[in-house]
Steps between C-alpha positions, in 0.01 A plus 500: 500500500423150383453382857262788571284415194489135602390597849236741367363228275495257798316746713249556218451127460436471878252790491301358197483155618423554866225255625266658743530319835815312388788753485767242517376286214762318293587588137299217353179603691548856397547394138183299491308791671608759258482282186118561414584876494831471316380273211280769336788752512737243354258426213463867428874542501542214254231650277659829505847356409333294216326810371818704494745240386292289257179667387617847452795405276273278299243786452782733410629258240151460345451874501823550316430229243148630426628860475520486112143372478376773729669769290354346191152498647538867605615586153196318345271675745655841389455423136149403557434827671652698222338294219174654389196273508403607149835359378406157627166528323672615177758212523227236543301649203823503282564131598148413416505685165835319410347175575189575291713612209706174497399190310276309733506154335508318178150589407586871553818456289294360217254787516789753485652325198154506326473871576850546341399312188180710475712825535732379219201415276353842554836657371515275197735236645492142584655404829633156585569474863629225719538492883822365628483137614439496879755223516759747380415764753728553809415295802230648730632735753359695801484824290142632480537581128670295229521549125308331215677533155323482171668461154329645197507570130316774326407477135317766307184397310497537128286816498725680740659779299649690786699232674756699669265774646247234607774306663607791714137549608453125573820479719365800696163323563605133498515457880150481637380777720498418863781245482863563603717394211739623237679406179853373579616403156411624148653405163353646177572335171440634152530328163587643159133576421467711808291252708598501866449252788579540862615260765450602858515387854260613772534462868208518736495529877324191640406335826719195589328167435428433866324834535304520176133537548280220369 
């Protein structure tokens, strides 16, 4: 069987490399004659082997490595398809509203403290307010909103005869409208004569220093 295969290949070689007009040409002459035709086929064979043995495994490895990213992208696309356009607009509006309700800068903070003092005066109280020292605030972070704390003391004026009732009203109206803040600490003190004072802490949402508007 092996001898027949070798003989068949030899006959095929003789047939493919026959030189017209020179049937008994030697092996070297036949080789140089067929070389210009054989080189392109050899190159194509090498390219095919490289594609199958090198390029395809590399492409398969890259495809398998990027499969999680492809799945994540498909999931994001699916979420975008199911997420209503109005929700994006509502989210953007809520974000803009939250930024607007935050303390913008030091000037804005002073204006809010002045409004709180005016509110206290209208209810028959004197408000002494102090914003926390910026040096004592936590280091700036990448968070879009931080907190500005204010310490205060409320003292009723001499003509205020309804201290307790007016204090309840004042606490309900103390935070200026349009600003996001709340009372975080409250301590009410009363003496033997019935005079009361209140100490409180207020925390406002504020923009971080590097994002505050001028």
